[in-house]
C-alpha positions in Angstrom: 106.5 -102.9 25.6 102.8 -102.5 26.2 101.2 -103.4 29.5 99.6 -106.5 27.9 102.9 -107.7 26.6 104.6 -107.1 30.0 101.9 -109.1 31.8 102.1 -111.9 29.2 105.9 -112.1 29.6 105.5 -112.0 33.4 103.0 -114.9 33.3 105.4 -116.9 31.1 108.3 -116.3 33.4 106.3 -117.3 36.4 105.2 -120.5 34.7 108.8 -121.2 33.7 110.0 -120.6 37.3 107.2 -122.9 38.6 108.3 -125.6 36.2 111.9 -125.3 37.2 110.9 -125.4 40.9 109.0 -128.6 40.3 111.9 -130.2 38.4 114.3 -129.1 41.2 112.0 -130.6 43.9 111.7 -133.8 41.9 115.5 -134.1 41.6 116.0 -133.4 45.3 113.5 -136.0 46.2 115.3 -138.5 44.0 118.6 -137.7 45.7 117.0 -138.1 49.2 115.5 -141.4 48.2 118.9 -142.6 46.9 120.5 -141.6 50.2 117.8 -143.3 52.2 118.1 -146.5 50.3 121.9 -146.8 50.5 124.0 -146.2 53.5 126.9 -143.9 52.8 129.4 -146.7 53.7 127.9 -149.0 51.2 128.2 -146.6 48.3 130.7 -147.4 45.6 132.6 -144.8 43.6 130.1 -144.8 40.7 127.1 -144.2 43.1 129.0 -141.3 44.7 129.7 -139.8 41.3 126.0 -140.1 40.3 125.0 -138.5 43.6 127.5 -135.7 43.0 126.1 -135.3 39.5 122.6 -135.1 40.8 123.6 -132.6 43.4 125.3 -130.5 40.7 122.1 -130.6 38.6 120.0 -129.5 41.6 122.5 -126.7 42.2 122.2 -125.6 38.6 118.4 -125.8 38.6 118.4 -123.7 41.8 120.6 -121.1 40.1 118.4 -121.0 37.0 115.3 -120.7 39.2 116.9 -117.9 41.2 117.7 -116.1 37.9 114.1 -116.6 36.7 112.7 -115.3 39.9 114.9 -112.2 39.6 113.6 -111.7 36.0 110.0 -112.1 37.3 110.6 -109.5 39.9 112.0 -107.2 37.3 109.0 -107.7 35.1 106.7 -107.0 38.0 108.5 -103.7 38.6 108.3 -102.9 34.9 104.6 -103.7 34.8 104.0 -101.6 37.9 105.9 -98.7 36.4 104.0 -99.1 33.1 100.6 -99.2 34.9 101.6 -96.1 37.0 102.6 -94.2 33.9 99.3 -95.2 32.1 97.3 -94.1 35.1 99.1 -90.8 35.2 98.4 -90.3 31.5 94.8 -91.2 32.0 94.5 -88.7 34.9 96.1 -86.0 32.8 93.8 -86.7 29.9 90.8 -86.8 32.2 91.7 -83.4 33.7 92.3 -81.9 30.2 88.9 -83.2 28.9 87.2 -82.0 32.1 88.7 -78.5 31.6 87.6 -78.5 27.9 84.1 -79.5 28.9 84.0 -76.8 31.6 85.3 -74.2 29.2 82.8 -75.2 26.6 79.9 -75.0 29.0 81.1 -71.6 30.1 81.2 -70.4 26.5 77.7 -71.8 25.9 76.4 -69.9 28.9 78.1 -66.7 27.8 76.6 -67.1 24.3 73.2 -67.7 25.8 73.6 -64.6 28.0 74.6 -62.5 25.0 71.7 -63.8 23.0 69.3 -62.9 25.8 70.8 -59.5 26.1 70.5 -59.0 22.3 66.9 -60.2 22.3 66.0 -58.0 25.2 67.6 -55.0 23.5 65.6 -55.7 20.3 62.5 -56.0 22.3 63.2 -52.8 24.1 64.0 -51.1 20.8 60.7 -52.4 19.3 58.7 -51.2 22.3 60.4 -47.8 22.3 59.7 -47.4 18.6 56.1 -48.6 19.0 55.5 -46.2 21.9 57.0 -43.2 20.0 54.4 -43.6 17.2 
């Protein structure tokens, strides 16, 4: 998976977890309101069953949210690992290119020096030949 895809998946998971957290909070609030409005002694069996059902839904939402948070954390670790790997590759590439540039510059300097030496030798040969005549 590329870094962009990892980050995109991470954003989706975070959004999903946020949505589930909102749903869970809403359901908890509904349960609390239900409890506030009705004293426990006044609740009939149907209301108790509805309350238990709501509590089960909240528990299930919490478990799903927890699972999503764990997935988000794993994606964060994956993204971090991917970024570290890419940074390492970039550093290695940079070092390799820097070495190539340095070697190329050294070769150019050597070539220039050789050309100067050859030019100087030709000039010396020309001067020696001219002086001999």
